[in-house]
N, C-alpha and C positions, 0 to 999 in steps of 0.2 A: 515734181510729178508731171509726166507728159499727158497729152489728151487721151491716148489709148489706155493708160493706167487709171485715169480719172473715170472713164467710161465703164471700166471693168470692176470698179470699186463698189463694194456693196456695204451699206450702213444698216445696222439693226436698229430700228425706231422703237422707242419705249411705248409710244401710243400714236394714234393717227394725227393728233394735234401737233406732233413734233415734226412731221414730214413736211417738207416744201419742195418746191420746184428745184430741181437740181439735174446735173448731168449723170451722177451716179445712180445706182438702183437702191431701192429700200427693201428691206425685209421688215414685216410687221405682222402682228397677230391681231385679228379683229373677229367680230360677230358677222356672219353672213345675214343681212337683212332682207335681201330680195335678189332675185335673178330674172332678167328679161331676155328672152331670145329674139333677136331681130335680124334683119338682112340689110346689106347695103344695096344701092341702086343697081349694082351689077350682080345681085343675087347671092353674094358671099354672106355667110353667117358670121354674127358677132354677138356678144353678150354685154349688157350693161348690168353691173351689179351694184349693191349699195353695201358698204361696209360701215360698221359703227363700233365704237367702245364708249367708255364713260366720258371721253373728252371731245369727240367730234364724229361726224358722219361724212363719208367722202364717197363719190361715185367712182367706180372702176369700170374699165372697158377691156374686154378680151377679144382680140381679133383672131382670124382663122389661123395665123401663123403660130399660135400658141395652142394647139389641138389638146395637149394634156390638161392644160389649165381650164380650157373650155369644158372638157368633159367632166372634170372634177367639180366644177362649179354647177353643171347641170345635174350631176348626181347627188349633190349635197343637199341637205335640208335646210330651210329657213332656221336660222338660231344656232347653226353649227359654228363652232369656232374654227377658224381657218388661218392658215399662215400664207401670206402672199408675197411675191416679189414683183417689183416693177419700178417704172420711173413716174414721178409726179410732175405734171405739166399743168399750165393754166389754160383753161378753155372758158370763154365767156366770163372771165374775172372769177372762176371758181376752179379750186384745185381738183384735179381729175387724175386717177391713177392708171396708167396703161399696164396691165398685168401680163406678165411672161410665165409665172408659175403660181400655182395655187394647190394647197392640199388641205384636206380635213384633219384637224387634230382630234384623235379619239379622246373620249372622256377619261380614260385610264392612263393616258399619256401626259407626263409633266416634264416638258423640256427644260433645260436649265435656263434658257433665254426667254422663257415664258413667265409673265407676271400675271396670274389670274385676276389679281386685284384691279387691274385695268379694265376688265371686262364684268367682273361681279358687282352688281349693284347692291349696296347695303339696303337701300330702300326696298328691295324685293323680299327682304326677310319675312315681313309680316304678311306679304300678299302673294308669295311664290305659287301657291296653289291656285291662284286666280289667273295665271297666265294662259293666254288662248290665242289662237290664230285670228279670230274675228272678235275684237273687243267692242261691245256696245255699252255706251255710258250716257249718263244724264246727271246733272247738278241741281241743287237747290241752294239758294243764296238768302242772306238776310242782312240788314244794316249791321255794320261792325263798329259804328262810333255813335257817341251822343252828340247830335247836331248842335246842342247848345255850347259845346267845348271847341267847335271849329274856329279857326282864324276868321275875322270879320269878312274879309274878301272872299274866302272860300264859301263861308255861309251865304253871302249874297249871291254868289254864282250858282250854288245849290238851289236856293230859293227861286231864283230867275227860271233856271232850267225846269223845275217843278211846275212853276206858273205856265211856262210855255207849253209843257206837255199836259197841262191840266191834270196833274197827278199829285198824290200826297207826297211830301218831302220824304218820308221813311220809305215809301215804295220806290221813289228815285234811287235813294241811298242802297236799297237792296239789289238794284239792276245795275249799279256802278261798281266796278272792281276798286275804285278810289275811295269809296265809302262802305262798301259791302264786304262780305266774305263768304267762301264756300263752307257750308255746314253739313252737306250731304253729298256724297257721290256714289251712285248706284252703277254696279258693274255686272255685265252678264256676257256670256259666250253665244254669239250669234249663230254659230254652226251646230250648237247642241240640239239633240232631238227633243221635241217638246215632251215634258213629263218624265225625261231621263234624270238620272242623278246629276249630270253635268248642267241640266237646265235649271240652274239655281242663280238667283240674283243675290250678290253680296253688297252690302252697304257699308261705306267707310263714313263715319259721321263724326262731327266735332261737337262735343257736349258743351252746354252752357256752363258758365264758371259755377263751381260748387255742385255740379250734378253728380248723383250717385251712379256710377257706371257699372256697379256689380249687377249680376243677374241678366245680362245682356242675352238675347237670343243668339244662337250660332251664326246667323246670317248677318248679323250686325257687329262692326268692329269700330270701337272708339279710338280717336287719335286726335292730335293737334292738326290745325289747318296746313302748316308747313309739311308735316309727316304725310298727310293726305295728298298733297300736291306732289311730293317726290314719288309717292307710291303710284300716283296716276302716270307721271312720266316714265317710270320704270316699266310699268305695264305696257304702255304705248310702245316702247322701245323694243318690246318682245313680240308684239302684234304684227301680223302682216297687213291687217286693215282695221282701223278704228271707225266704228259706225256711230253716227249721232242722228238726231232729228233736229234740224236748225242749229246745229253746232257751230257752224260757221257764223251765223248770225248772234249767237249769244254764248253758249257754253265755252268754246274755245277761246275767243277773245278775253273772256272774263278770267279763265284759268290762267292764260298767258300773263295778263296783268297781275293777277295775285302772285304768280311766280316771280314776276319781276320785283314786285314789292318785297318779297320774302327773299330774294336774291337766290332763287332756285332755277337752275337752267331748264328752259323749255326744249327738251332734248330731241323732240320730234316735230317736223314741219307739218302742222295739221292745218295751216292757213292757205298756203300758196296753192295756185291752181283750182280755181272755184269750181270747175266742171271735172276735175280728176277724180278717179274712183279709189285710188290709194295714194298715200296711206291713209287718208281720211275720206270716207264716203258719207256724205251728208244727205240723208235720204230725203229732206225737204227740197233740195236742189233737183233730186232725181224725179220726184213723183208730182210736184206741185205745178201749178199752171201759171206762174209768174203773175199773180195778182188778179186772176180772172175769177177768183172766188175765195171763200174761206178755206184755209189749208192747214189749220192746226191739227196736231196729232190726233186729237179725238175725231176730228171730221174724216181724216184719212182712214182711221180704224173703222168708223161706221161705213164707209163706202166699201172697204174691203172685207167686211164681215169679220172683223177682229173685235174681240171685247175691249170696250172703251177703258183707258186708263184713268179716267175721271170719275171719282166717286164722291165721297163726303168731303174731300178737301180739293182746293185748287190753289194755284200759285199766289193768290192774294192772302191766303190764310197762313202761308209758311212762317212769316215773321212773327205774327201773333202767337203761333203755335210754339215757336222757338223761345219766345220770351215767357211762355207758361211752362217751359221744360219738357214740352211733348215731341222730344226728339225722335222717339221710336215711331211715332205717328207720321212724321215728316219722312223718316226713312221708308216707311211702308209705301207712302205716296210716291216717293222717288223710285222705288223698286218697281211699281206698277207701270211707271212710264218707260223703264227699261224692258220690261217684258213685252209691252205693246210694241216698242220700237224694234225689238228682237224678231217679233212676228211680222212686222211690216218688212223688215230686212229679207226674212227667209222667202216671203212671197216675190219680192223683187229679184232676189238672187235666182230663183228658179224660173221666173217668167220674163224677166228683162235681161239680168246682167249676164247670164250664161250665153246670150246671144251676141254679146258685144265683144268686139275684137280686143277693146282696151280693157277688158276684165280678165281674160284668160292669162 
């Protein structure tokens, strides 16, 4: 095969992870996760898009010499299934696809070369109704192990760390993903109108062993911790923006480490770019004054005239409540935090974010 034949060859990829840098072009189906319209230094338009499937996430670029692909990407909605054609090249040690063609695949179309199982996440089955553009979340954690059963060197390290922090050993265990676990994950739609049907918080909860899960209220769904983690990443993959309060400081690193322990892919990068607004908006980073005063969520809510999420329970009471089987009480506490975070988000969205060039 000569060079011209090699350059004209098109290879159908099963998924994004299969593609690598090559001279030939790739055809692949993927989910369109984001589209950014930018300009070169010379004022020429180009797009940076993000493509995703169950196996990988890859950045794509569409230059002005591919006007049809550019317009199709602009007209497409986030979450659409698209078929793209282009070459994969390495840029800053990351694979990047230079796209020449792009088209949206209608829901009623089922091409022979399209395998929907590469895009449809089975973890969404129990939470598909919770998919939203702006996903607000918060977690609650408790110790997952009996400290008396730890290897001696691990127990000593835990004890030393607790003494250094002047904290109870159980409290340290609950704050560490190596000794603790997620028992409650509250989820809300940040863009829902207050008081509307969409403005509901749903909690995914891990019941204590032997707990009777019958008779749960409709807003509470029981599942194992691995299933909770899979559902979280599946929902994040569908969201345009994931919102937290101090998520970079605690929630996200904890969830990532617990996912690692359970061998569950952390499919969305919610860690990189401390000051970035998407895909993870940490409101703590946006509104706090970097140590100039107390900045906990209830303080911010008080300052903004928002109802405080803190009531009869606080974080120190979660582990004892879990041990007592009071999982619904924990879930309610968790849900209050998400309602408050959503209210803070809406104020920030309307009064700060809409005026920032990196938010549009």
